N, C-alpha and C positions, 0 to 999 in steps of 0.2 A: 504494497499500499502505500509507502512510506517512497520509494523505488517510484513505482507510477506516476504520483502526483510532483515529483520534482520533476518526474522529464517536463512529465502534463507542462512545471511551468517552467524550463527550459524553453520545452521550444517558443511556448510564450512571449519568454523572453530577450531574446536573442530576435524577436519578427520586433518585439517594439522599440530596443534598439536602436535594429537596422531601416525602419524603413521611416526612423526622425527627417532625414538629408530631402527626401521626395518629398516630407508632411507639407502638406499647402502653409498649414496654422506657422511652420516653426521656417519656412525658406522664405524669396523674398525680399530678400529684405529688412525680416521682422516680424513678426507678428501683430495685429491691428491691436489697438491698445484695450477696445474690447474683448480679445480672446485670450490676452493676457488676464481683465480680470477674472473670467471666466476659469481661468484657468489658477492662477491664485486660489477662486472656493470653492473650488470643484474639490483641492488639495486640503484645505481649511475645512473642507465637514471629511475629504476622508483622514485622517490624521485623525482630525475628533475621533468620530467611528475606533475608530483602532483605540483607540487609547479606553473605548469606553471596554473593549473585549476585557483589557488587561491592569483593571484596574478591579471591572466588576468579575469577572468571571478567571479568569487565569490566578490573579497575585491567590484571590481569596477562596479557590481551590484547591491552590498548591500545582496548581498544575504548569506545563515546560509547552514547553513549542518551538516553530524550526529556526534556522538562520538564526537573525542576530535577537530576537526574542526574547529566542533561547536560552543565549549569557546570560543577557543582564536577567533573564530569572532563574540564573547559578548562581552568578558573585549575589543575584536580590539573600535568595538560600544559602548560602555557603555567608558569608560573608555581609549582608547584608549592606550590599550598594546600592544606594537608590535608583530607578530600574530607571527613572526620568536622567539623573544625567552620569551612566553608565551606558546607556541610550545615544546622547550626543554626544559623548567622548569618542566613541567608536564607527556611530557612521561616520563624523569627523575623516577622522582619521582611514578608516576607508575610504572614502570619497576622494582623501587624496591621493590613498597610493593607485587609485584607478581611476583619475578626470582626466586620462590622455580618452579616457576607451571612450564617452561621452559625448552629446552637444554642446554648448556651451549652454544652449537655453537648458539644454534637461540638465545640468548642474548645478546651477541657478534654483531650476524647479526642484529641484532634491537637493539643494539646503538648504531650504525654506522649507519641505514635505520632512525634513525632519529637526527641525527648532522646533514646530510645529508639534512635531509630535513629541518631541519631549515637553513641553510648553503643561501641555496637554496631560503629557500623562503622570504632570506632579499638581495641575491644580486643578481636573475633572474628577471628584470624586462623588456615582453615582453612585444608587443603593450597590449594596452585595446581592451574587446571586449564587447563593449555595441550596439548592433544593437538597433532598434526599435523593434523589435517582437522581444516581455520578455520571450519561446519558452526557445529562441534559447540556453543562456545563462545559464540554468541550466541542458539542452541535453550534453552545450560544457561541463562539469565541471563533467559532470556524466561522459559524454565519457572518463575523464586525469583519473578523479580521482580515478576511475575502473582497469582502462588502468592502470597504477601508483603502486596502491595496490597491483592492483593484480600478477608486475610482480612484487617487492617486500615479497611477500607472493611469490611466483613460486618459488621462487631462494633463499628460508630455513631458509626469513626473520618476522620478521613481523612488526608493525609504531609502539606498543604500545599502545598505548588513555587505549581507549573501550573495545577492546578486551580482554584487561586484567584483567578488572576491569568486567571484564561478566568470567569469571575463577575464578576469588578471590569468589566474590559471592559464583557462583558456586559450589564453593568444602566446603565454610561453610555455607554457608546454603539452602543448597540441591535445587537452582530454581535456570534450564535450564535457556541452556544461553544464546537458542533465545532469552527464557523470558527480560532476565538481561540486553540487549543490545534491546531491543523495550521499554522495561520502563526503560532504561537511553539517549534514542534517542527520543522519545517522549515527558521528558523533558526539554533536552533540543532545541529542536521545536518551544515547546511555550514557554519557556522561552523568545528566540530570533521574539519570534513573538510580543510580546507586544517592541519588541521596529522597526524590522524591516517592522513590516508590519504582517497581516492576506493575504497578495499576496504574498509577497515575502516569506513570511514562507512557505508556499507550491509552489509558485516556488522549492525550498529549495528537500521540498519533496520528487518532479520529478529529481530532482540532486542526492537524497543518490539515490532512487531507480533505474537508473540507473545503478550506482555504484557497485552496491549491480552484478544485472544481469552482470553488463560485466565483475568482480572478480570472479564473479560462473562460466562462460563461459569462464572466463583466468586458469582458477586452474577443472573447467571438461572437457573441449573441445567444441566443437561444435558440437560434436554428443554425449549428454550423455548419460549412459548406464540404464537398467533397468533389473531388473527382474520380472520373471514370474512364478508364479505358480499356477496351474490346478488339479484341484480333476473333473477328472471324470472316467467312467464309459466307455470309449472310451479310455480309452490314450493310448493302445496299433497306436489304426489307427492319433490319435494328435503329438505320439510322431516321427512316423513314416513320417508324410506333413511334421513336423516342422521339422527334419532334414533334409529334400530331400531341399523344396522353400524352407528355409532361411538359413541353411546350417550350424546347430551347434549345439551342442548334447545337450543332457538332459541326468536331473537324475532320476531316480525314486527311489523314500520315497515313503516305508511301512509305512501305516496309520492306523488308521479305525476310528470309530467314533465313537463319542462317548457315543451317544442318539442308538442308533441302530446297533454301537457293529461289525461293518458290515467293512471289511477290504476294503483302498482305498488303493490307489495306487497314490499318490502325485510328480506329476512334478515341475523340478525343470528347465527354462530354462532364460541362461544372455543373450538379444537381446540387438543394439543400439535404438539412438528411428525414424531412418527411418524404423530400420527394427517391427517395435512391431506393428506396424498396421495391416501389412498384418500377423502377426502372431494369435492377434487379429481378423480378415478374418476367417481363418486356421484352426482355434480352432472355430468359430462358422459354419463353415459349418460344419462342422466333428460333432460334439456336443452343441447345442443351449444349454441348459442347464448344460453346464459344469459351473462349480464354480471357478474364475480369480478372484485372486487379481497380483495387475502390483506394483512398488517397487523402486523409488529411489534410483538406488545405487555410494555409495559417491568414489568407490573405485575396483577395478579392474586385479585384477595378473594368468597373464596364458594359458597358449599356446590357441590366436586367439583374443588376446586380452594384452593390453601394461602392459611387467615385465619386470623386471632389469637381464639381462644376468652377469651368477657367477664370469665372472672372471673379464668384466670392468666396469663400467655404461651410458646402453646404454636403450637408449626407443626402444623397437620394440610396429606394431602396426598392423597389420594386420586385417584391420577391410573389413572387405565382405560384400558388399552394394547389 
């Protein structure tokens, strides 16, 4: 579960960092003031939600979490360090180490996110949530942390932490970001288990897993996209059926079999999750022996999907369900 959540988060992080230079909001001489205000507002809201999870769920229930939040909890439980202060110091140091890997705008927003996160952890003291049912606190903290961090990422910032460490390890040692994040989280959770016990450490894994799912939901939306590649001798019939039954355009790529040297027509189509099962049924009905691969798509831009308008920043989505 921890590995799965780290892989998903690693994919999302790479997507988030890599698309920044092409993002209309952060290009063409800098963002308009209204977008800066909107970004700051979203980061403020996200860090506020994050602090609620820490102060109302994680600390009162003596749980842990992956990433720097887990390190902060470890320092609190073992040495009594102030989590707001340790969060500020550790994340600023990490941001300094990895600043070359981020866009300038992202650095500014990330620094603001770190400061606000620490500020809210220190001063936002809402009623604690300590129910008799021990599974509820990690569910609550996972949803809140995922919502908070996801909001910050969607706004154009990061929360620094192990995200940047993963990027640094990837740059200098060639280790995949997802593997680096998994290893770091594994060390943190294992260390926490020696302090808070195995049961609470496992509950912390539940929180970490839910966090990654919520972040992925916020970044990719409620209806993620999938790409389908189909190799079949019935490509004409399949293409016509897909075009009419799910109303998506299909691209035909010419290829050939490596061993047979026979010409092949490869169909490529991007669909949403709802359309995926229908597309698979259509393909199977026409050619049960068709070779089909389905791949998760991190981002889709263009007609029929979300894209940035040329004149002003505007997100459109023409989902056909």
